[in-house]
MARTI-420707 format. One record per residue (C-alpha): residue number from 1; chain; x, y, z. Coordinates in steps of 0.2 Angstrom, whole numbers, plus 5000, padded with zeros to 4 digits. Example, Ala and Ser with C-alpha at 12.3 -4.5 7.8 and 13.67 -1.06 7.14 Angstrom:
BEGIN
+-----+-------+------+------+------+
:  nr : kette :    x :    y :    z :
+-----+-------+------+------+------+
:   1 :     A : 5062 : 4978 : 5039 :
:   2 :     A : 5068 : 4995 : 5036 :
+-----+-------+------+------+------+
END
This chain:
BEGIN
+-----+-------+------+------+------+
:  nr : kette :    x :    y :    z :
+-----+-------+------+------+------+
:   1 :     A : 4980 : 5150 : 4932 :
:   2 :     A : 4999 : 5149 : 4936 :
:   3 :     A : 5011 : 5144 : 4923 :
:   4 :     A : 5019 : 5132 : 4935 :
:   5 :     A : 5014 : 5122 : 4951 :
:   6 :     A : 5026 : 5113 : 4964 :
:   7 :     A : 5023 : 5095 : 4969 :
:   8 :     A : 5031 : 5088 : 4983 :
:   9 :     A : 5036 : 5069 : 4984 :
:  10 :     A : 5039 : 5063 : 5001 :
:  11 :     A : 5049 : 5046 : 5001 :
:  12 :     A : 5048 : 5038 : 5018 :
:  13 :     A : 5058 : 5022 : 5011 :
:  14 :     A : 5075 : 5031 : 5009 :
:  15 :     A : 5088 : 5039 : 5020 :
:  16 :     A : 5095 : 5055 : 5010 :
:  17 :     A : 5112 : 5051 : 5018 :
:  18 :     A : 5113 : 5034 : 5010 :
:  19 :     A : 5107 : 5040 : 4993 :
:  20 :     A : 5117 : 5036 : 4978 :
:  21 :     A : 5112 : 5048 : 4963 :
:  22 :     A : 5118 : 5034 : 4950 :
:  23 :     A : 5104 : 5023 : 4956 :
:  24 :     A : 5085 : 5024 : 4957 :
:  25 :     A : 5079 : 5029 : 4973 :
:  26 :     A : 5068 : 5015 : 4982 :
:  27 :     A : 5050 : 5019 : 4983 :
:  28 :     A : 5052 : 5034 : 4970 :
:  29 :     A : 5035 : 5037 : 4960 :
:  30 :     A : 5040 : 5052 : 4951 :
:  31 :     A : 5041 : 5044 : 4935 :
:  32 :     A : 5023 : 5037 : 4936 :
:  33 :     A : 5018 : 5055 : 4940 :
:  34 :     A : 5026 : 5063 : 4925 :
:  35 :     A : 5019 : 5050 : 4913 :
:  36 :     A : 5001 : 5054 : 4917 :
:  37 :     A : 5003 : 5072 : 4919 :
:  38 :     A : 5012 : 5073 : 4900 :
:  39 :     A : 4996 : 5062 : 4895 :
:  40 :     A : 4985 : 5077 : 4900 :
:  41 :     A : 4997 : 5089 : 4893 :
:  42 :     A : 4997 : 5081 : 4876 :
:  43 :     A : 4977 : 5080 : 4877 :
:  44 :     A : 4977 : 5099 : 4879 :
:  45 :     A : 4970 : 5098 : 4897 :
:  46 :     A : 4984 : 5104 : 4908 :
:  47 :     A : 4997 : 5116 : 4900 :
:  48 :     A : 5005 : 5121 : 4917 :
:  49 :     A : 5023 : 5115 : 4920 :
:  50 :     A : 5026 : 5104 : 4935 :
:  51 :     A : 5041 : 5107 : 4947 :
:  52 :     A : 5043 : 5091 : 4958 :
:  53 :     A : 5052 : 5093 : 4975 :
:  54 :     A : 5059 : 5078 : 4984 :
:  55 :     A : 5061 : 5075 : 5002 :
:  56 :     A : 5068 : 5060 : 5010 :
:  57 :     A : 5065 : 5053 : 5028 :
:  58 :     A : 5068 : 5035 : 5033 :
:  59 :     A : 5051 : 5031 : 5042 :
:  60 :     A : 5046 : 5018 : 5053 :
:  61 :     A : 5050 : 5003 : 5057 :
:  62 :     A : 5068 : 5005 : 5052 :
:  63 :     A : 5068 : 5025 : 5054 :
:  64 :     A : 5059 : 5037 : 5065 :
:  65 :     A : 5042 : 5046 : 5064 :
:  66 :     A : 5053 : 5063 : 5066 :
:  67 :     A : 5062 : 5059 : 5050 :
:  68 :     A : 5045 : 5059 : 5042 :
:  69 :     A : 5039 : 5074 : 5050 :
:  70 :     A : 5054 : 5083 : 5045 :
:  71 :     A : 5053 : 5079 : 5027 :
:  72 :     A : 5035 : 5084 : 5027 :
:  73 :     A : 5039 : 5101 : 5034 :
:  74 :     A : 5054 : 5103 : 5021 :
:  75 :     A : 5042 : 5102 : 5008 :
:  76 :     A : 5028 : 5113 : 5016 :
:  77 :     A : 5042 : 5126 : 5017 :
:  78 :     A : 5047 : 5123 : 4998 :
:  79 :     A : 5029 : 5130 : 4994 :
:  80 :     A : 5022 : 5114 : 4987 :
:  81 :     A : 5003 : 5114 : 4982 :
:  82 :     A : 5002 : 5095 : 4983 :
:  83 :     A : 5012 : 5081 : 4993 :
:  84 :     A : 5013 : 5064 : 4988 :
:  85 :     A : 5017 : 5051 : 5001 :
:  86 :     A : 5021 : 5043 : 5013 :
:  87 :     A : 5020 : 5024 : 5007 :
:  88 :     A : 5021 : 5015 : 5025 :
:  89 :     A : 5004 : 5016 : 5035 :
:  90 :     A : 5013 : 5019 : 5051 :
:  91 :     A : 5020 : 5034 : 5042 :
:  92 :     A : 5005 : 5041 : 5034 :
:  93 :     A : 4998 : 5041 : 5052 :
:  94 :     A : 5013 : 5052 : 5057 :
:  95 :     A : 5009 : 5064 : 5042 :
:  96 :     A : 4990 : 5065 : 5043 :
:  97 :     A : 4989 : 5078 : 5056 :
:  98 :     A : 5003 : 5088 : 5048 :
:  99 :     A : 4992 : 5089 : 5032 :
: 100 :     A : 4978 : 5095 : 5043 :
: 101 :     A : 4988 : 5107 : 5052 :
: 102 :     A : 4996 : 5115 : 5036 :
: 103 :     A : 4983 : 5112 : 5025 :
: 104 :     A : 4992 : 5105 : 5012 :
: 105 :     A : 4982 : 5092 : 5000 :
: 106 :     A : 4992 : 5076 : 5002 :
: 107 :     A : 4990 : 5059 : 4995 :
: 108 :     A : 4998 : 5044 : 5005 :
: 109 :     A : 4999 : 5028 : 4996 :
: 110 :     A : 4998 : 5017 : 5011 :
: 111 :     A : 4986 : 5004 : 5020 :
: 112 :     A : 4981 : 5015 : 5034 :
: 113 :     A : 4962 : 5019 : 5033 :
: 114 :     A : 4964 : 5031 : 5048 :
: 115 :     A : 4977 : 5042 : 5037 :
: 116 :     A : 4962 : 5052 : 5031 :
: 117 :     A : 4955 : 5070 : 5033 :
: 118 :     A : 4950 : 5085 : 5025 :
: 119 :     A : 4968 : 5087 : 5017 :
: 120 :     A : 4975 : 5069 : 5018 :
: 121 :     A : 4969 : 5060 : 5003 :
: 122 :     A : 4972 : 5040 : 5003 :
: 123 :     A : 4976 : 5030 : 4988 :
: 124 :     A : 4975 : 5013 : 4996 :
: 125 :     A : 4989 : 5002 : 4995 :
: 126 :     A : 4980 : 4988 : 5004 :
: 127 :     A : 4971 : 4992 : 5019 :
: 128 :     A : 4972 : 4988 : 5038 :
: 129 :     A : 4954 : 4986 : 5039 :
: 130 :     A : 4948 : 4978 : 5023 :
: 131 :     A : 4962 : 4966 : 5021 :
: 132 :     A : 4960 : 4957 : 5037 :
: 133 :     A : 4941 : 4954 : 5031 :
: 134 :     A : 4946 : 4946 : 5016 :
: 135 :     A : 4959 : 4935 : 5025 :
: 136 :     A : 4947 : 4929 : 5037 :
: 137 :     A : 4934 : 4925 : 5023 :
: 138 :     A : 4947 : 4917 : 5012 :
: 139 :     A : 4952 : 4905 : 5026 :
: 140 :     A : 4934 : 4901 : 5030 :
: 141 :     A : 4931 : 4896 : 5012 :
: 142 :     A : 4946 : 4884 : 5014 :
: 143 :     A : 4938 : 4877 : 5029 :
: 144 :     A : 4949 : 4884 : 5042 :
: 145 :     A : 4940 : 4886 : 5060 :
: 146 :     A : 4955 : 4887 : 5071 :
: 147 :     A : 4969 : 4901 : 5067 :
: 148 :     A : 4986 : 4904 : 5074 :
: 149 :     A : 4991 : 4922 : 5072 :
: 150 :     A : 5009 : 4930 : 5071 :
: 151 :     A : 5009 : 4949 : 5071 :
: 152 :     A : 5020 : 4965 : 5071 :
: 153 :     A : 5019 : 4974 : 5088 :
: 154 :     A : 5016 : 4990 : 5078 :
: 155 :     A : 5001 : 5001 : 5073 :
: 156 :     A : 4999 : 4990 : 5056 :
: 157 :     A : 5001 : 4973 : 5065 :
: 158 :     A : 4989 : 4977 : 5079 :
: 159 :     A : 4975 : 4986 : 5068 :
: 160 :     A : 4975 : 4971 : 5057 :
: 161 :     A : 4974 : 4959 : 5072 :
: 162 :     A : 4960 : 4969 : 5077 :
: 163 :     A : 4949 : 4968 : 5062 :
: 164 :     A : 4954 : 4950 : 5059 :
: 165 :     A : 4947 : 4945 : 5077 :
: 166 :     A : 4931 : 4955 : 5074 :
: 167 :     A : 4928 : 4946 : 5057 :
: 168 :     A : 4933 : 4929 : 5064 :
: 169 :     A : 4919 : 4930 : 5077 :
: 170 :     A : 4907 : 4934 : 5064 :
: 171 :     A : 4912 : 4918 : 5054 :
: 172 :     A : 4913 : 4907 : 5067 :
: 173 :     A : 4932 : 4906 : 5067 :
: 174 :     A : 4942 : 4904 : 5084 :
: 175 :     A : 4959 : 4913 : 5085 :
: 176 :     A : 4968 : 4900 : 5097 :
: 177 :     A : 4984 : 4908 : 5098 :
: 178 :     A : 4992 : 4925 : 5093 :
: 179 :     A : 5009 : 4930 : 5096 :
: 180 :     A : 5016 : 4947 : 5094 :
: 181 :     A : 5035 : 4951 : 5088 :
: 182 :     A : 5047 : 4965 : 5083 :
: 183 :     A : 5043 : 4972 : 5064 :
: 184 :     A : 5062 : 4969 : 5062 :
: 185 :     A : 5063 : 4951 : 5069 :
: 186 :     A : 5074 : 4939 : 5061 :
: 187 :     A : 5071 : 4923 : 5072 :
: 188 :     A : 5053 : 4917 : 5074 :
: 189 :     A : 5056 : 4899 : 5079 :
: 190 :     A : 5050 : 4900 : 5096 :
: 191 :     A : 5035 : 4910 : 5092 :
: 192 :     A : 5030 : 4899 : 5079 :
: 193 :     A : 5033 : 4884 : 5092 :
: 194 :     A : 5019 : 4893 : 5103 :
: 195 :     A : 5008 : 4896 : 5088 :
: 196 :     A : 5007 : 4877 : 5084 :
: 197 :     A : 5006 : 4871 : 5101 :
: 198 :     A : 4987 : 4873 : 5100 :
: 199 :     A : 4986 : 4862 : 5084 :
: 200 :     A : 4978 : 4876 : 5072 :
: 201 :     A : 4971 : 4872 : 5055 :
: 202 :     A : 4977 : 4889 : 5047 :
: 203 :     A : 4991 : 4901 : 5052 :
: 204 :     A : 4991 : 4920 : 5048 :
: 205 :     A : 5004 : 4933 : 5047 :
: 206 :     A : 5000 : 4952 : 5049 :
: 207 :     A : 5013 : 4966 : 5048 :
: 208 :     A : 5023 : 4975 : 5037 :
: 209 :     A : 5033 : 4960 : 5030 :
: 210 :     A : 5050 : 4962 : 5036 :
: 211 :     A : 5047 : 4949 : 5048 :
: 212 :     A : 5037 : 4938 : 5038 :
: 213 :     A : 5051 : 4927 : 5031 :
: 214 :     A : 5056 : 4923 : 5048 :
: 215 :     A : 5039 : 4917 : 5052 :
: 216 :     A : 5038 : 4907 : 5035 :
: 217 :     A : 5055 : 4899 : 5037 :
: 218 :     A : 5052 : 4894 : 5055 :
: 219 :     A : 5035 : 4885 : 5049 :
: 220 :     A : 5045 : 4877 : 5035 :
: 221 :     A : 5056 : 4870 : 5048 :
: 222 :     A : 5042 : 4863 : 5058 :
: 223 :     A : 5035 : 4855 : 5041 :
: 224 :     A : 5019 : 4863 : 5044 :
: 225 :     A : 5007 : 4857 : 5032 :
: 226 :     A : 4992 : 4869 : 5033 :
: 227 :     A : 4988 : 4885 : 5023 :
: 228 :     A : 4995 : 4900 : 5027 :
: 229 :     A : 4991 : 4918 : 5022 :
: 230 :     A : 4997 : 4936 : 5025 :
: 231 :     A : 4991 : 4953 : 5022 :
: 232 :     A : 4999 : 4964 : 5008 :
: 233 :     A : 5016 : 4961 : 5016 :
: 234 :     A : 5016 : 4947 : 5002 :
: 235 :     A : 5020 : 4961 : 4989 :
: 236 :     A : 5037 : 4959 : 4996 :
: 237 :     A : 5038 : 4944 : 4985 :
: 238 :     A : 5041 : 4955 : 4970 :
: 239 :     A : 5058 : 4958 : 4975 :
: 240 :     A : 5072 : 4947 : 4981 :
: 241 :     A : 5071 : 4930 : 4989 :
: 242 :     A : 5055 : 4934 : 4998 :
: 243 :     A : 5042 : 4924 : 4985 :
: 244 :     A : 5053 : 4908 : 4987 :
: 245 :     A : 5055 : 4909 : 5006 :
: 246 :     A : 5036 : 4911 : 5007 :
: 247 :     A : 5032 : 4898 : 4995 :
: 248 :     A : 5014 : 4892 : 4995 :
: 249 :     A : 5007 : 4907 : 5005 :
: 250 :     A : 4992 : 4916 : 5000 :
: 251 :     A : 4992 : 4935 : 5002 :
: 252 :     A : 4983 : 4950 : 4998 :
: 253 :     A : 4988 : 4957 : 4981 :
: 254 :     A : 4981 : 4974 : 4973 :
: 255 :     A : 4981 : 4968 : 4954 :
: 256 :     A : 4970 : 4956 : 4945 :
: 257 :     A : 4974 : 4946 : 4929 :
: 258 :     A : 4956 : 4950 : 4923 :
: 259 :     A : 4958 : 4970 : 4924 :
: 260 :     A : 4958 : 4977 : 4906 :
: 261 :     A : 4964 : 4994 : 4910 :
: 262 :     A : 4979 : 4985 : 4918 :
: 263 :     A : 4981 : 4974 : 4904 :
: 264 :     A : 4980 : 4989 : 4892 :
: 265 :     A : 4993 : 4998 : 4902 :
: 266 :     A : 5005 : 4983 : 4901 :
: 267 :     A : 5004 : 4982 : 4883 :
: 268 :     A : 5007 : 5001 : 4881 :
: 269 :     A : 5022 : 5000 : 4891 :
: 270 :     A : 5028 : 4981 : 4885 :
: 271 :     A : 5030 : 4977 : 4904 :
: 272 :     A : 5033 : 4959 : 4909 :
: 273 :     A : 5020 : 4950 : 4919 :
: 274 :     A : 5031 : 4952 : 4936 :
: 275 :     A : 5029 : 4971 : 4934 :
: 276 :     A : 5010 : 4971 : 4933 :
: 277 :     A : 5008 : 4977 : 4952 :
: 278 :     A : 5020 : 4991 : 4949 :
: 279 :     A : 5011 : 4996 : 4933 :
: 280 :     A : 4994 : 4995 : 4942 :
: 281 :     A : 5000 : 5005 : 4957 :
: 282 :     A : 5009 : 5018 : 4947 :
: 283 :     A : 4997 : 5022 : 4934 :
: 284 :     A : 4982 : 5024 : 4947 :
: 285 :     A : 4993 : 5035 : 4959 :
: 286 :     A : 4999 : 5045 : 4943 :
: 287 :     A : 4981 : 5048 : 4937 :
: 288 :     A : 4975 : 5053 : 4954 :
: 289 :     A : 4988 : 5067 : 4954 :
: 290 :     A : 4987 : 5072 : 4936 :
: 291 :     A : 4968 : 5073 : 4936 :
: 292 :     A : 4968 : 5082 : 4953 :
: 293 :     A : 4978 : 5095 : 4945 :
: 294 :     A : 4970 : 5097 : 4930 :
: 295 :     A : 4953 : 5098 : 4938 :
: 296 :     A : 4959 : 5111 : 4951 :
: 297 :     A : 4950 : 5127 : 4952 :
: 298 :     A : 4967 : 5136 : 4953 :
: 299 :     A : 4984 : 5129 : 4957 :
: 300 :     A : 4984 : 5135 : 4975 :
: 301 :     A : 4984 : 5122 : 4990 :
: 302 :     A : 4966 : 5125 : 4991 :
: 303 :     A : 4962 : 5124 : 4972 :
: 304 :     A : 4972 : 5107 : 4971 :
: 305 :     A : 4961 : 5101 : 4986 :
: 306 :     A : 4945 : 5105 : 4977 :
: 307 :     A : 4951 : 5097 : 4961 :
: 308 :     A : 4956 : 5082 : 4970 :
: 309 :     A : 4937 : 5081 : 4975 :
: 310 :     A : 4932 : 5081 : 4958 :
: 311 :     A : 4941 : 5066 : 4953 :
: 312 :     A : 4928 : 5053 : 4951 :
: 313 :     A : 4923 : 5036 : 4942 :
: 314 :     A : 4939 : 5033 : 4933 :
: 315 :     A : 4944 : 5015 : 4927 :
: 316 :     A : 4957 : 5008 : 4940 :
: 317 :     A : 4972 : 4998 : 4935 :
: 318 :     A : 4972 : 4991 : 4952 :
: 319 :     A : 4960 : 4978 : 4958 :
: 320 :     A : 4947 : 4967 : 4949 :
: 321 :     A : 4939 : 4972 : 4933 :
: 322 :     A : 4927 : 4987 : 4937 :
: 323 :     A : 4936 : 4994 : 4951 :
: 324 :     A : 4936 : 5014 : 4950 :
: 325 :     A : 4947 : 5028 : 4955 :
: 326 :     A : 4940 : 5044 : 4963 :
: 327 :     A : 4937 : 5055 : 4978 :
: 328 :     A : 4923 : 5065 : 4985 :
: 329 :     A : 4918 : 5081 : 4996 :
: 330 :     A : 4919 : 5069 : 5010 :
: 331 :     A : 4926 : 5053 : 5002 :
: 332 :     A : 4946 : 5051 : 5004 :
: 333 :     A : 4947 : 5033 : 4999 :
: 334 :     A : 4953 : 5032 : 4981 :
: 335 :     A : 4949 : 5014 : 4975 :
: 336 :     A : 4930 : 5009 : 4975 :
: 337 :     A : 4925 : 4991 : 4973 :
: 338 :     A : 4935 : 4974 : 4974 :
: 339 :     A : 4952 : 4983 : 4974 :
: 340 :     A : 4960 : 4968 : 4985 :
: 341 :     A : 4964 : 4952 : 4976 :
: 342 :     A : 4969 : 4935 : 4984 :
: 343 :     A : 4986 : 4928 : 4977 :
: 344 :     A : 4997 : 4915 : 4980 :
: 345 :     A : 5017 : 4913 : 4979 :
: 346 :     A : 5021 : 4896 : 4969 :
: 347 :     A : 5039 : 4893 : 4963 :
: 348 :     A : 5043 : 4911 : 4964 :
: 349 :     A : 5028 : 4916 : 4953 :
: 350 :     A : 5012 : 4925 : 4958 :
: 351 :     A : 4996 : 4916 : 4954 :
: 352 :     A : 4978 : 4924 : 4956 :
: 353 :     A : 4965 : 4913 : 4967 :
: 354 :     A : 4948 : 4912 : 4961 :
: 355 :     A : 4936 : 4916 : 4976 :
+-----+-------+------+------+------+
END
């Protein structure tokens, strides 16, 4: 086996021209990858050195698909055996055909279930398909039978909407209004007026989350009293004023207070509660990469692909207790079990909701 291997990290949330070398790069997961690789090296399971190669391309919705493709090809040309990224569902869809064409094993950490293939592995940070089912069932549990939906006009928003509508029909829920908007909108007053015109008993937001605060503020201005829920766009509440802007909203998260694997990692790192999601996501993504490399038949691209397929039944820090990590010969979804958790933003804090 070679003494070293190159691992590419594709960051689709940063523009190379705007990077400040003195500050952490937004969306960089390298530290988590290094942590889990070091753990296996110390256990004597993976002696090879790892060289991380970074590529940056500000992807959708703020940037372009071309930027993501350029960044991916830069990593391919650098001779990496594995690529980690992108993180945004729209950009993972851009990268998937490239992974298949260039035959580079890639792990995206996004919500696009369609971003899977022989070479494209998927660490689900949410799911356009699964989240919508959880949302519909939670609103049904709250007694909602007439929903109004605000959604981004994007692959993320429209895919969520499709699956929400399908599950709503099964549950006997009527979607009485649905209004699309730009993923970058900052004024949703007219859209919210249209949503409330039919007197819904619940409101849903589906999208990347940049436009979510505009919807939330417009609803607050209308003194809307009913329940609101959004997809994993609500994860933006861990940063800035989003949690306060969306106070009271239910949302889909990736970590549970009951997960003992997560609690052990939190204790080991001495991490505060507000970092639980980052720890869960970082640990699981890092472990997938480290175990895939350690189980590889060799450190070529084909060897790493085979190694990733051998990662199975590892306890996940994400999701409810009992969620497992792993792949398979024709299984490219990393998380198995109840990996989606309903939580709520209240007073700037996230609270798990028992369902």
